[in-house]
Rosetta silent file (secondary structure, phi, psi, omega in degrees, C-alpha in Angstrom):
SEQUENCE: MSDGLEQVIAARTVLSHADGENGLVWVRGHNISDLVVRHGYEGTVALLWDGFAGECLTREWVIAQLGQARTVAFSRLDEWLPLAAHRPLSEGVRIALAALPDDSPPAAIAAALPVAIAALLRTREGKSPVSPDGALATAADFLRMISGAPVEEKFATALDAYLTAVIDNGLGTSTFAARVIISARASLVAAVLGAYGAFTGSLHGGAPALALDMLDAIAASGDIDCWLERTLAAGGRLMGFGHRVFRVRDPRADILRAALRQLDPQCRRLDVALEVEHRAVAALARHKPGRRLEANIELDAALLLDAIGLPREAFTPVFAIARTPSWIAHAIEQQKTGRMVRPRSAYVGRWAGA
SCORE:     score description
SCORE:     0.000 S_00000001
   1 L     0.000  137.209  177.144  124.427   91.936  170.208 S_00000001
   2 L  -107.962  135.610  178.535  120.823   93.088  170.647 S_00000001
   3 L   -62.397  -24.846  179.227  119.818   96.697  170.040 S_00000001
   4 L   -94.864    2.399  177.583  117.570   96.421  173.097 S_00000001
   5 L    59.618   28.023 -173.317  120.316   94.908  175.328 S_00000001
   6 L   -57.692  -38.817 -174.877  117.925   92.097  176.346 S_00000001
   7 L   -99.381    7.526 -178.371  120.617   89.567  177.247 S_00000001
   8 L   -87.166  127.939  173.686  123.141   92.014  178.695 S_00000001
   9 L   -86.803  109.696 -173.291  123.741   91.887  182.451 S_00000001
  10 L  -104.589   -6.318 -179.141  124.200   95.580  183.289 S_00000001
  11 L  -161.169  149.921  169.939  124.072   95.497  187.104 S_00000001
  12 L  -106.186  126.882 -172.792  124.391   93.235  190.115 S_00000001
  13 L  -140.740  148.982  173.423  121.646   93.962  192.598 S_00000001
  14 L  -102.474    4.929 -168.711  120.142   92.749  195.850 S_00000001
  15 L   -88.095  -51.164 -175.116  116.992   94.787  195.272 S_00000001
  16 E  -154.943  161.461  178.263  114.684   93.063  192.798 S_00000001
  17 E  -152.490  132.264  175.482  114.337   90.382  190.180 S_00000001
  18 E  -107.519  117.666  178.620  111.729   89.701  187.513 S_00000001
  19 E   -96.358   94.168 -174.180  111.433   86.031  186.503 S_00000001
  20 L   -70.433  -26.848 -178.261  109.787   86.335  183.115 S_00000001
  21 L   -77.038  -33.839 -177.961  109.612   82.630  182.378 S_00000001
  22 L  -105.523   -0.350  177.003  107.809   81.700  185.582 S_00000001
  23 L    67.086   53.311 -178.753  105.853   84.898  186.078 S_00000001
  24 E  -133.998  146.100  172.925  107.366   86.034  189.388 S_00000001
  25 E  -126.630  129.491 -179.777  108.597   89.351  190.791 S_00000001
  26 E  -119.084  137.859  175.153  110.872   89.452  193.832 S_00000001
  27 E  -128.020  116.294 -176.287  111.791   92.509  195.917 S_00000001
  28 L    49.696   40.333  177.025  114.526   92.040  198.512 S_00000001
  29 L    83.422    1.898 -179.391  113.797   88.314  198.467 S_00000001
  30 E  -107.608  135.854  173.083  110.044   88.676  198.956 S_00000001
  31 E   -64.619  139.035 -173.640  107.423   87.683  196.409 S_00000001
  32 H   -60.722  -33.482  179.514  105.522   90.783  195.319 S_00000001
  33 H   -66.356  -36.452  177.211  102.148   89.272  196.251 S_00000001
  34 H   -67.449  -35.414  178.861  103.345   88.696  199.823 S_00000001
  35 H   -64.274  -39.753  178.922  104.534   92.291  200.024 S_00000001
  36 H   -62.281  -43.357 -175.152  101.092   93.562  199.068 S_00000001
  37 H   -77.205  -41.168 -168.647   99.403   91.446  201.746 S_00000001
  38 H  -104.640  -23.198 -172.997  101.924   91.667  204.585 S_00000001
  39 L  -117.599  -35.520 -176.221  103.991   94.818  204.172 S_00000001
  40 H    70.894 -178.877 -173.666  102.145   97.416  202.119 S_00000001
  41 H   -61.957  -55.857 -176.964  103.787  100.335  200.369 S_00000001
  42 H   -65.258  -33.666  176.004  105.754  101.847  203.244 S_00000001
  43 H   -64.962  -36.077  178.248  106.785   98.418  204.504 S_00000001
  44 H   -73.277  -36.819  173.797  108.154   97.597  201.074 S_00000001
  45 H   -60.081  -40.413  178.309  109.956  100.938  200.891 S_00000001
  46 H   -59.108  -41.696  178.442  111.570  100.025  204.233 S_00000001
  47 H   -65.414  -44.317 -178.902  112.832   96.787  202.701 S_00000001
  48 H   -64.079  -40.821 -174.024  114.143   98.542  199.584 S_00000001
  49 H   -87.372  -11.975 -177.598  115.913  101.299  201.501 S_00000001
  50 E   -61.847  123.553 -177.108  117.324   99.155  204.307 S_00000001
  51 L    88.936   -9.299  179.619  121.104   99.375  204.072 S_00000001
  52 L  -117.754  -42.348  178.681  120.885  102.180  201.498 S_00000001
  53 L  -117.221   17.429 -178.357  118.930  105.005  203.161 S_00000001
  54 E   152.956  177.373 -178.124  119.313  103.761  206.732 S_00000001
  55 L  -121.645  142.704  177.034  119.686  100.609  208.801 S_00000001
  56 L    53.067   47.799 -175.945  117.039   98.273  210.255 S_00000001
  57 L   -74.229  150.695  179.524  114.250  100.329  208.742 S_00000001
  58 L  -126.065  164.792  176.791  110.600   99.708  209.595 S_00000001
  59 H   -60.204  -41.997 -178.745  107.268  100.555  208.016 S_00000001
  60 H   -63.044  -39.107  178.844  106.540  102.967  210.870 S_00000001
  61 H   -63.876  -43.599 -179.413  109.839  104.771  210.298 S_00000001
  62 H   -65.606  -43.239  177.537  109.096  105.191  206.601 S_00000001
  63 H   -56.725  -44.907 -179.206  105.568  106.472  207.281 S_00000001
  64 H   -65.608  -44.951 -178.601  107.011  109.065  209.671 S_00000001
  65 H   -64.673  -45.256  179.706  109.839  110.107  207.342 S_00000001
  66 H   -68.440  -35.751  177.719  107.610  110.446  204.293 S_00000001
  67 H   -62.741  -46.299  177.657  104.957  112.252  206.332 S_00000001
  68 H   -63.066  -40.104 -178.331  107.463  114.843  207.552 S_00000001
  69 H   -68.369  -33.122  176.290  108.895  115.201  204.057 S_00000001
  70 H   -64.427  -37.584  178.127  105.442  115.823  202.554 S_00000001
  71 H   -63.073  -42.119  177.212  104.990  118.702  204.970 S_00000001
  72 H   -65.546  -43.590  179.488  108.286  120.217  203.827 S_00000001
  73 H   -59.689  -39.469  179.416  107.391  119.644  200.172 S_00000001
  74 H   -65.179  -35.648 -178.879  104.086  121.460  200.673 S_00000001
  75 H   -68.431  -15.282 -176.991  105.895  124.447  202.210 S_00000001
  76 L  -105.933   11.337 -176.935  107.935  124.781  198.991 S_00000001
  77 H   -57.284  -38.048 -176.258  105.032  124.768  196.505 S_00000001
  78 H   -64.092  -16.148 -178.368  105.454  128.470  195.678 S_00000001
  79 H   -73.551  -22.385 -176.128  108.936  127.753  194.318 S_00000001
  80 L  -139.619  -23.180 -173.410  107.600  125.862  191.287 S_00000001
  81 H   -60.546  -40.589  178.761  103.783  125.631  191.212 S_00000001
  82 H   -58.062  -35.607  178.993  103.154  128.990  189.457 S_00000001
  83 H   -73.471  -34.519 -172.126  105.346  127.829  186.563 S_00000001
  84 H   -93.369  -16.633 -168.461  103.854  124.327  186.385 S_00000001
  85 L   -57.542  -33.346 -175.037  100.176  124.987  187.069 S_00000001
  86 L  -106.488   15.341  176.060   99.146  125.440  183.437 S_00000001
  87 L   -97.215  160.314  173.032  101.346  122.766  181.923 S_00000001
  88 L   -52.889  147.976 -172.110  100.235  119.160  181.236 S_00000001
  89 H   -55.486  -45.420 -178.426  100.280  117.198  184.488 S_00000001
  90 H   -60.587  -37.429  177.295  103.207  114.986  183.548 S_00000001
  91 H   -70.314  -38.724  178.968  105.279  118.075  182.683 S_00000001
  92 H   -60.473  -40.056  178.065  104.242  119.784  185.896 S_00000001
  93 H   -65.589  -38.158  177.396  105.527  116.863  187.939 S_00000001
  94 H   -61.837  -39.721  177.551  108.811  117.026  186.049 S_00000001
  95 H   -64.358  -40.668  179.283  109.114  120.706  186.983 S_00000001
  96 H   -61.901  -42.753  178.195  108.429  119.847  190.630 S_00000001
  97 H   -65.884  -41.088 -178.626  111.197  117.262  190.655 S_00000001
  98 H   -65.652  -23.591 -179.127  113.602  119.614  188.913 S_00000001
  99 L   -79.652   -9.669 -179.993  112.959  122.234  191.624 S_00000001
 100 L   -68.574  140.592  174.903  114.298  119.955  194.379 S_00000001
 101 L   -62.185  147.229 -177.538  117.715  120.924  195.797 S_00000001
 102 L   -59.349  -28.168 -176.537  120.518  118.656  194.639 S_00000001
 103 L   -92.516   16.786 -179.752  121.246  117.578  198.211 S_00000001
 104 L   -61.658  134.155  178.134  117.678  116.375  198.895 S_00000001
 105 L   -77.341  168.914 -176.565  117.600  113.123  200.899 S_00000001
 106 H   -52.300  -46.601 -176.897  115.606  110.068  199.735 S_00000001
 107 H   -62.583  -38.094 -179.804  112.442  110.836  201.745 S_00000001
 108 H   -64.968  -37.865  179.657  112.279  114.382  200.378 S_00000001
 109 H   -69.242  -47.104 -178.110  112.481  113.123  196.799 S_00000001
 110 H   -64.972  -36.448 -177.236  109.888  110.386  197.290 S_00000001
 111 H   -76.099  -18.506 -177.077  107.491  112.720  199.129 S_00000001
 112 H   -64.398  -35.019 -174.064  107.663  115.396  196.443 S_00000001
 113 H   -68.109  -53.355 -179.742  105.532  113.448  193.964 S_00000001
 114 H   -59.939  -37.263  178.274  102.292  112.890  195.918 S_00000001
 115 H   -66.024  -45.154 -177.920  102.328  116.499  197.111 S_00000001
 116 H   -65.131  -45.601 -177.534  103.033  117.838  193.614 S_00000001
 117 H   -63.284  -46.311  179.843  100.429  115.690  191.849 S_00000001
 118 H   -62.217  -44.213 -179.210   97.704  116.537  194.346 S_00000001
 119 H   -64.137  -41.352 -179.829   98.526  120.258  194.237 S_00000001
 120 H   -65.736  -42.760 -179.644   98.570  120.307  190.440 S_00000001
 121 H   -63.088  -42.562 -179.233   95.252  118.474  190.142 S_00000001
 122 H   -70.861  -40.738 -179.761   93.535  120.844  192.569 S_00000001
 123 H   -61.569  -39.010 -179.838   95.081  123.969  191.061 S_00000001
 124 H   -66.842  -20.011  177.195   93.862  122.989  187.602 S_00000001
 125 L   -96.917    7.775  179.723   90.326  122.841  189.055 S_00000001
 126 L    77.655   19.337 -179.180   90.656  126.282  190.599 S_00000001
 127 L  -108.709  155.767  177.948   91.031  124.899  194.116 S_00000001
 128 L   -79.567  143.083  174.884   93.710  125.581  196.702 S_00000001
 129 L   -58.984  148.660 -179.855   96.214  122.809  197.491 S_00000001
 130 L  -103.646  129.753 -179.327   95.516  120.853  200.681 S_00000001
 131 L   -67.891  148.649 -177.586   98.306  120.501  203.219 S_00000001
 132 L   -73.894  161.177  171.394   99.396  116.939  204.045 S_00000001
 133 L  -110.722  101.959 -173.705   98.686  114.977  207.197 S_00000001
 134 L   -63.949  -13.290  179.755  102.063  113.554  208.131 S_00000001
 135 L   -81.812  -14.956 -177.481  100.530  110.892  210.381 S_00000001
 136 L   -87.198  158.657  171.775   98.880  109.136  207.439 S_00000001
 137 L   -74.900  165.062 -172.148  100.371  106.594  205.079 S_00000001
 138 H   -57.609  -49.130 -174.945  101.105  107.755  201.533 S_00000001
 139 H   -61.008  -47.930 -178.113   98.021  106.337  199.783 S_00000001
 140 H   -65.236  -41.615 -177.559   95.513  107.719  202.270 S_00000001
 141 H   -72.206  -36.899  178.164   97.149  111.144  202.478 S_00000001
 142 H   -60.503  -48.175  179.657   97.552  111.460  198.719 S_00000001
 143 H   -66.530  -34.576  176.798   93.853  110.820  198.107 S_00000001
 144 H   -66.065  -40.463  179.566   92.963  113.179  200.961 S_00000001
 145 H   -67.109  -26.998  176.995   95.134  115.928  199.455 S_00000001
 146 H   -77.637  -48.751 -173.669   93.320  115.494  196.132 S_00000001
 147 H   -80.744  -26.680 -176.626   89.766  115.374  197.471 S_00000001
 148 L    87.785    5.501 -179.939   90.186  117.808  200.346 S_00000001
 149 L  -152.941  157.479  176.207   88.661  115.346  202.827 S_00000001
 150 L   -57.362  143.136 -178.366   89.459  111.915  204.288 S_00000001
 151 L  -103.003  161.988  176.351   88.627  109.124  201.848 S_00000001
 152 L   -60.624  142.705 -176.183   86.970  105.781  202.444 S_00000001
 153 H   -57.939  -33.617 -176.760   89.442  103.200  203.669 S_00000001
 154 H   -63.354  -31.524  178.762   88.704  100.882  200.741 S_00000001
 155 H   -73.053  -41.948  177.158   90.087  103.453  198.277 S_00000001
 156 H   -64.509  -38.822  178.622   93.274  103.963  200.281 S_00000001
 157 H   -64.135  -41.727  179.825   93.666  100.185  200.588 S_00000001
 158 H   -65.317  -43.224  179.880   93.267   99.728  196.839 S_00000001
 159 H   -67.296  -38.450  177.600   95.814  102.445  196.044 S_00000001
 160 H   -61.492  -40.528  177.465   98.268  101.035  198.594 S_00000001
 161 H   -62.159  -41.416  178.545   97.981   97.627  196.892 S_00000001
 162 H   -63.456  -50.570 -178.001   98.693   99.264  193.542 S_00000001
 163 H   -59.008  -36.777 -179.883  101.712  101.240  194.795 S_00000001
 164 H   -72.952  -43.648 -175.095  103.165   98.103  196.362 S_00000001
 165 H   -63.376  -32.147 -174.571  102.526   95.811  193.403 S_00000001
 166 L  -108.093   16.493 -171.840  104.318   98.056  190.898 S_00000001
 167 L   -65.751  -33.820  179.953  107.087   99.382  193.129 S_00000001
 168 L  -155.680  154.007 -175.141  109.951   97.560  191.391 S_00000001
 169 L  -156.673   46.797 -179.280  110.407   95.171  188.507 S_00000001
 170 L    76.582 -156.384 -173.390  114.071   94.463  187.906 S_00000001
 171 L   -91.376   69.522  176.194  116.222   96.600  185.659 S_00000001
 172 L   -69.607  172.024 -175.942  113.551   98.455  183.705 S_00000001
 173 H   -57.486  -46.417 -178.429  114.403  101.337  181.391 S_00000001
 174 H   -67.939  -38.194  178.710  113.802  104.055  183.982 S_00000001
 175 H   -64.992  -41.562  177.316  115.708  102.163  186.675 S_00000001
 176 H   -63.667  -39.722  178.194  118.647  101.696  184.328 S_00000001
 177 H   -59.845  -42.920  178.946  118.523  105.408  183.506 S_00000001
 178 H   -61.312  -41.185 -178.133  118.765  106.246  187.213 S_00000001
 179 H   -68.979  -38.875  178.413  121.765  103.951  187.608 S_00000001
 180 H   -63.686  -46.381 -176.747  123.536  105.416  184.564 S_00000001
 181 H   -64.742  -46.232 -178.052  123.022  109.000  185.727 S_00000001
 182 H   -67.695  -27.475 -178.828  124.136  108.405  189.319 S_00000001
 183 H   -65.735  -21.699  177.452  127.193  106.493  188.091 S_00000001
 184 L   -85.146    8.726 -177.701  128.529  109.763  186.638 S_00000001
 185 L    67.230   31.388  168.516  128.434  111.183  190.187 S_00000001
 186 L   -77.387  172.313 -178.133  125.377  113.285  189.473 S_00000001
 187 L   -76.090  163.324  176.104  122.982  113.965  192.343 S_00000001
 188 H   -64.042  -35.965  176.504  120.264  111.601  193.523 S_00000001
 189 H   -62.279  -44.089  179.574  117.706  114.189  192.409 S_00000001
 190 H   -62.036  -38.880  179.883  119.207  114.199  188.907 S_00000001
 191 H   -64.811  -43.325  179.656  119.041  110.406  188.793 S_00000001
 192 H   -69.350  -38.913  177.944  115.345  110.361  189.782 S_00000001
 193 H   -62.109  -42.471  177.222  114.524  113.183  187.380 S_00000001
 194 H   -65.969  -39.042  177.313  116.162  111.249  184.534 S_00000001
 195 H   -62.671  -42.634  178.824  114.350  108.078  185.539 S_00000001
 196 H   -62.498  -39.687  177.870  111.044  109.952  185.526 S_00000001
 197 H   -59.440  -44.290  177.035  111.791  111.290  182.057 S_00000001
 198 H   -65.319  -35.519 -174.709  112.298  107.759  180.745 S_00000001
 199 H   -67.005  -27.889 -176.375  109.224  106.588  182.619 S_00000001
 200 L   -73.947   -7.782  179.929  106.864  108.974  180.849 S_00000001
 201 L   -65.219  149.231 -175.890  107.372  107.192  177.519 S_00000001
 202 L   -67.808  -17.311  177.141  104.376  105.351  176.055 S_00000001
 203 L   -91.403    0.790 -176.859  106.287  102.048  176.051 S_00000001
 204 L  -128.063 -114.218 -176.342  107.047  102.316  179.763 S_00000001
 205 L   -73.356  -12.279 -179.668  105.138  104.135  182.513 S_00000001
 206 L   -84.727    5.273 -172.646  102.955  106.008  180.050 S_00000001
 207 H   -80.109  -34.413 -173.986  101.100  102.888  178.933 S_00000001
 208 H   -56.230  -44.229 -179.661   98.179  102.438  181.425 S_00000001
 209 H   -63.149  -37.628  179.098   96.171  105.455  180.257 S_00000001
 210 H   -66.600  -32.840  178.018   96.612  104.354  176.640 S_00000001
 211 H   -65.884  -38.592  178.700   95.317  100.887  177.568 S_00000001
 212 H   -69.950  -36.324  174.621   92.145  102.426  178.976 S_00000001
 213 H   -59.798  -41.735  179.370   91.755  104.529  175.816 S_00000001
 214 H   -64.228  -43.506  179.741   91.974  101.303  173.813 S_00000001
 215 H   -61.090  -40.458  178.312   89.360   99.582  175.962 S_00000001
 216 H   -65.405  -39.922  179.686   86.998  102.505  175.458 S_00000001
 217 H   -65.024  -39.325  178.273   87.556  102.439  171.707 S_00000001
 218 H   -65.572  -45.090 -179.958   86.804   98.715  171.577 S_00000001
 219 H   -61.898  -39.954 -179.460   83.633   99.141  173.631 S_00000001
 220 H   -67.981  -28.682 -178.217   82.487  102.022  171.400 S_00000001
 221 H   -69.451  -29.285 -179.900   83.037   99.932  168.258 S_00000001
 222 L    80.789   -1.663 -178.486   80.493   97.357  169.413 S_00000001
 223 L  -145.474   98.974 -175.841   82.508   94.492  167.922 S_00000001
 224 H   -59.587  -51.022 -175.131   85.583   93.305  169.821 S_00000001
 225 H   -62.779  -41.735  179.615   86.815   90.849  167.198 S_00000001
 226 H   -62.919  -43.999 -179.733   86.399   93.278  164.318 S_00000001
 227 H   -62.897  -43.881 -179.523   88.277   96.029  166.159 S_00000001
 228 H   -63.833  -46.091 -178.758   91.127   93.669  167.069 S_00000001
 229 H   -63.118  -43.895 -179.006   91.436   92.261  163.555 S_00000001
 230 H   -63.799  -42.641 -179.020   91.374   95.690  161.938 S_00000001
 231 H   -66.265  -46.977 -178.357   94.000   97.064  164.327 S_00000001
 232 H   -68.528  -37.195  178.644   96.368   94.117  164.023 S_00000001
 233 H   -63.877  -30.080  179.546   95.986   93.923  160.237 S_00000001
 234 L   -85.782    2.650  179.870   97.030   97.578  160.037 S_00000001
 235 L    83.809   14.225 -179.799  100.143   96.854  162.113 S_00000001
 236 L   -74.351  164.452 -179.564   98.747   98.507  165.239 S_00000001
 237 L  -107.326  138.093  175.730   99.758   97.638  168.801 S_00000001
 238 L   -91.806  110.785  179.191   97.392   96.337  171.444 S_00000001
 239 L   -68.301  134.237 -179.265   98.107   98.228  174.648 S_00000001
 240 L   101.740    3.205 -178.735   98.099   95.901  177.626 S_00000001
 241 E  -134.563  136.600 -179.458   99.579   92.892  175.859 S_00000001
 242 L    90.039  145.125 -179.918  103.156   91.701  175.612 S_00000001
 243 L  -154.605  140.541 -177.750  106.143   92.409  177.851 S_00000001
 244 L   -66.393  -22.629 -178.588  109.870   92.409  177.193 S_00000001
 245 L  -105.804  -50.180 -172.883  110.492   90.255  180.268 S_00000001
 246 L   -81.037  121.486  176.525  107.347   88.258  181.010 S_00000001
 247 L   -96.552   -5.232  174.115  106.609   85.420  178.587 S_00000001
 248 L  -121.757 -179.168 -179.208  103.609   84.396  180.669 S_00000001
 249 L   -59.888  134.351 -179.812  100.875   86.493  182.213 S_00000001
 250 L   -61.352  122.124 -176.297  102.314   89.288  184.343 S_00000001
 251 H   -63.337  -26.212 -179.217  101.811   88.197  187.994 S_00000001
 252 H   -70.125  -24.630  179.416  101.117   91.773  189.087 S_00000001
 253 H   -62.007  -40.649  179.501   98.024   91.884  186.873 S_00000001
 254 H   -66.796  -34.546  177.576   96.297   89.309  189.080 S_00000001
 255 H   -64.192  -45.885 -178.992   97.169   91.330  192.194 S_00000001
 256 H   -68.519  -35.897  178.572   95.641   94.469  190.708 S_00000001
 257 H   -65.574  -41.424  178.075   92.612   92.587  189.443 S_00000001
 258 H   -64.227  -39.494  178.100   91.961   91.184  192.907 S_00000001
 259 H   -64.078  -37.774  178.938   92.286   94.679  194.393 S_00000001
 260 H   -68.197  -41.920  177.954   89.781   95.990  191.852 S_00000001
 261 H   -62.159  -37.542  179.576   87.296   93.207  192.603 S_00000001
 262 H   -69.817  -36.569  179.283   87.590   93.969  196.305 S_00000001
 263 H   -72.003  -42.689 -177.028   87.053   97.677  195.649 S_00000001
 264 L  -142.217   86.949 -176.649   84.159   97.188  193.211 S_00000001
 265 L   -58.417  -23.749 -177.576   82.811   93.606  193.030 S_00000001
 266 L  -102.808   23.024 -174.899   80.370   94.609  190.251 S_00000001
 267 L   -59.327  105.776 -178.396   82.930   96.414  188.063 S_00000001
 268 H   -67.050  -36.600 -178.063   81.394   96.208  184.586 S_00000001
 269 H   -66.177  -30.938  177.213   84.491   97.519  182.841 S_00000001
 270 H   -67.330  -38.489  177.150   86.539   94.666  184.278 S_00000001
 271 H   -61.034  -41.776  177.154   84.088   92.166  182.770 S_00000001
 272 H   -63.972  -42.925 -179.581   84.556   93.855  179.395 S_00000001
 273 H   -62.048  -38.400  178.601   88.338   93.824  179.870 S_00000001
 274 H   -62.822  -40.821  178.397   88.307   90.091  180.608 S_00000001
 275 H   -67.886  -41.470  177.304   86.451   89.429  177.369 S_00000001
 276 H   -62.157  -43.416  179.715   88.815   91.696  175.435 S_00000001
 277 H   -59.565  -47.418 -179.129   91.810   89.938  176.979 S_00000001
 278 H   -58.361  -46.254 -177.074   90.523   86.497  176.016 S_00000001
 279 H   -75.404  -33.027 -179.501   89.876   87.502  172.416 S_00000001
 280 H   -67.836  -40.861  178.374   93.017   89.611  172.081 S_00000001
 281 H   -61.179  -40.378  178.029   95.326   86.762  173.118 S_00000001
 282 H   -66.844  -41.882  179.674   93.703   84.562  170.474 S_00000001
 283 H   -65.455  -39.639  178.482   93.975   87.308  167.822 S_00000001
 284 H   -64.727  -37.443  178.298   97.635   87.911  168.651 S_00000001
 285 H   -63.273  -35.265  178.430   98.348   84.190  168.305 S_00000001
 286 H   -73.348  -42.546 -174.479   96.882   84.291  164.794 S_00000001
 287 H   -84.076  -24.747 -177.884   98.647   87.440  163.654 S_00000001
 288 L  -129.691   64.146 -178.324  101.981   86.832  165.381 S_00000001
 289 L   -60.790  141.341 -179.482  102.564   83.066  165.305 S_00000001
 290 L    91.255  -12.081  176.818  105.570   81.912  167.284 S_00000001
 291 L  -110.853  132.530  179.378  105.364   84.833  169.719 S_00000001
 292 L   -97.480  106.814 -177.381  103.707   84.417  173.091 S_00000001
 293 L  -116.546  100.045 -179.765  101.946   87.676  173.910 S_00000001
 294 L  -100.463  172.670  179.123  100.025   87.538  177.173 S_00000001
 295 E   -69.064  139.655  171.943   98.326   90.308  179.142 S_00000001
 296 L  -104.153 -159.929 -173.130  100.560   92.622  181.144 S_00000001
 297 L   -86.422   -6.683 -166.362   99.530   94.954  183.969 S_00000001
 298 H   -61.188  -47.887 -178.841   98.425   97.925  181.882 S_00000001
 299 H   -64.882  -46.709 -178.612   94.691   97.217  181.600 S_00000001
 300 H   -65.706  -38.062  177.540   94.278   96.111  185.199 S_00000001
 301 H   -63.590  -45.436 -178.997   96.344   99.054  186.450 S_00000001
 302 H   -63.706  -42.709 -179.757   94.285  101.524  184.427 S_00000001
 303 H   -64.602  -39.439 -179.939   90.979  100.040  185.571 S_00000001
 304 H   -67.591  -46.813 -179.770   92.039  100.126  189.225 S_00000001
 305 H   -63.625  -36.408  177.470   93.296  103.710  189.101 S_00000001
 306 H   -66.105  -42.118 -179.757   90.124  104.748  187.293 S_00000001
 307 H   -66.961  -29.842  177.020   87.939  103.024  189.909 S_00000001
 308 H   -69.648  -23.768  177.617   89.835  104.829  192.671 S_00000001
 309 L   108.736   12.977 -179.118   88.774  108.064  190.977 S_00000001
 310 L   -86.695  140.376  177.448   92.037  109.281  189.475 S_00000001
 311 L   -71.555  154.542 -176.290   91.989  111.044  186.083 S_00000001
 312 H   -58.921  -36.029 -179.028   93.843  109.374  183.213 S_00000001
 313 H   -64.403  -16.745 -179.683   96.427  112.111  182.985 S_00000001
 314 H   -91.410   -7.909 -173.829   97.459  111.189  186.538 S_00000001
 315 H   -59.247  -49.122 -179.098   98.063  107.490  185.829 S_00000001
 316 H   -66.988  -47.021  176.423  101.722  107.841  184.860 S_00000001
 317 H   -58.587  -38.282  178.541  102.624  110.316  187.636 S_00000001
 318 H   -68.067  -37.968  173.711  100.911  108.073  190.221 S_00000001
 319 H   -56.820  -39.819 -179.442  102.805  105.086  188.812 S_00000001
 320 H   -68.294  -28.788  173.233  105.949  107.153  189.401 S_00000001
 321 H   -56.238  -43.946 -179.822  105.009  107.620  193.078 S_00000001
 322 H   -64.934  -43.755 -172.601  105.357  103.854  193.370 S_00000001
 323 H   -78.253  -24.469 -174.104  108.617  103.630  191.430 S_00000001
 324 H   -55.948  -44.353  177.981  110.513  106.547  192.968 S_00000001
 325 H   -59.741  -34.407  178.891  111.666  104.653  196.091 S_00000001
 326 H   -74.652  -36.240  174.002  113.080  101.877  193.910 S_00000001
 327 H   -59.202  -41.132  179.548  114.838  104.368  191.608 S_00000001
 328 H   -63.287  -47.555 -178.831  116.403  105.839  194.729 S_00000001
 329 H   -62.721  -45.068  179.327  117.506  102.444  196.077 S_00000001
 330 H   -63.593  -39.825  179.900  118.948  101.337  192.715 S_00000001
 331 H   -63.935  -44.154  179.926  120.764  104.650  192.305 S_00000001
 332 H   -65.766  -39.326  177.465  122.353  104.408  195.756 S_00000001
 333 H   -61.558  -42.661  178.245  123.317  100.777  195.107 S_00000001
 334 H   -65.279  -40.176 -179.733  124.969  101.808  191.836 S_00000001
 335 H   -58.567  -36.978 -177.983  126.669  104.734  193.539 S_00000001
 336 H   -66.001  -22.453  179.410  128.288  102.370  196.020 S_00000001
 337 H   -72.470  -25.949 -179.145  130.106  100.556  193.198 S_00000001
 338 L    72.254    8.552 -175.019  132.019  103.739  192.343 S_00000001
 339 L  -110.802  129.597  177.642  132.027  102.697  188.693 S_00000001
 340 L   -79.011  136.717  177.532  130.654  104.837  185.859 S_00000001
 341 L   -76.090  119.554 -177.904  128.447  103.023  183.364 S_00000001
 342 L  -148.445   78.020  178.550  130.139  103.372  179.969 S_00000001
 343 L   -72.144  166.114  176.480  129.240  100.678  177.416 S_00000001
 344 L   -96.582  159.509  174.070  130.776  100.503  173.974 S_00000001
 345 L  -118.973  158.421  176.685  128.974  100.916  170.674 S_00000001
 346 L  -102.582  114.756 -177.714  129.531   99.195  167.344 S_00000001
 347 L   -74.727  127.014 -179.494  130.125  101.766  164.604 S_00000001
 348 L  -125.885   14.813  179.031  128.172  100.933  161.430 S_00000001
 349 L   -85.679 -172.347 -178.572  128.467  104.266  159.600 S_00000001
 350 L   -86.265  158.696  175.612  130.605  105.250  156.630 S_00000001
 351 L  -110.876  129.156  179.189  134.317  106.086  156.684 S_00000001
 352 L   -60.307  130.848  177.581  135.469  109.197  154.895 S_00000001
 353 L    84.564   -3.969 -178.312  137.542  108.328  151.843 S_00000001
 354 L   -78.258    0.000    0.000  136.643  104.643  151.952 S_00000001
């Protein structure tokens, strides 16, 4: 038995699969790189939700449904925004999700996040929230709601690539949390709220901002090798390296890196990150012999979101925009089994009187 349940099969799913040995991610039978190029975010949501939130779904249908739902979400801002406005962004988003009615349909849940994040960011700057444009796709409308004006297409394209690339990744911690919660016949909103809570942890969805903090610290030190050696010798963790599933380089990192190069061909921070990655992999091999620790998506994700113009505190909530449709699909799939998740534990404590 493993305390982390690494070898335990906890669900049968048609939704996604992460092949850690070969560096592949599949969503509804499609390679994630193909989804980025051919389907985009809403097209991938259509694939995930087909058979769970409707039948024969299309990208156009999802764009329309999410657009309408964003308009409804905006009309309900007064129900939670006054309470959340002065809280940390990640907490504010949690409050927004908790304010959703228990009977909210999938589109309403998924649309709540971009509206909430944009409204919170603007409110914290003393600006009024901007109402959504339901005709736009999620990435373009989200950036428009933040800036207050239409954004350049290249920024919307880059964000759409990001949202698609990280939309699902097998049975991650947050996805498993959603399946456990829904299995007890809790609401879909409760399942997504629980998944979001798990997602905010620094070992899960909270990692990209920390990876960018690390990159800045390395750059400020002026000596990459010295910083890496000092950190590893002290038992520190290098954010952006190692993954519980992928034993080779995370395939999504290359997708995000390509999107960043297309957005900013002269990105100096990416050049620094490439040098850090090269030296960090070598340092990890020295300090942790026998373990293969390659780069994951954290650095590339952080650099892309930063280049798009999003603040670091928004990295995890924006990551959750991508993941929410998959949490919903996994929860509905689990719900259809009718079986509550109830594993056993091995008691290792003391016995009274023994």
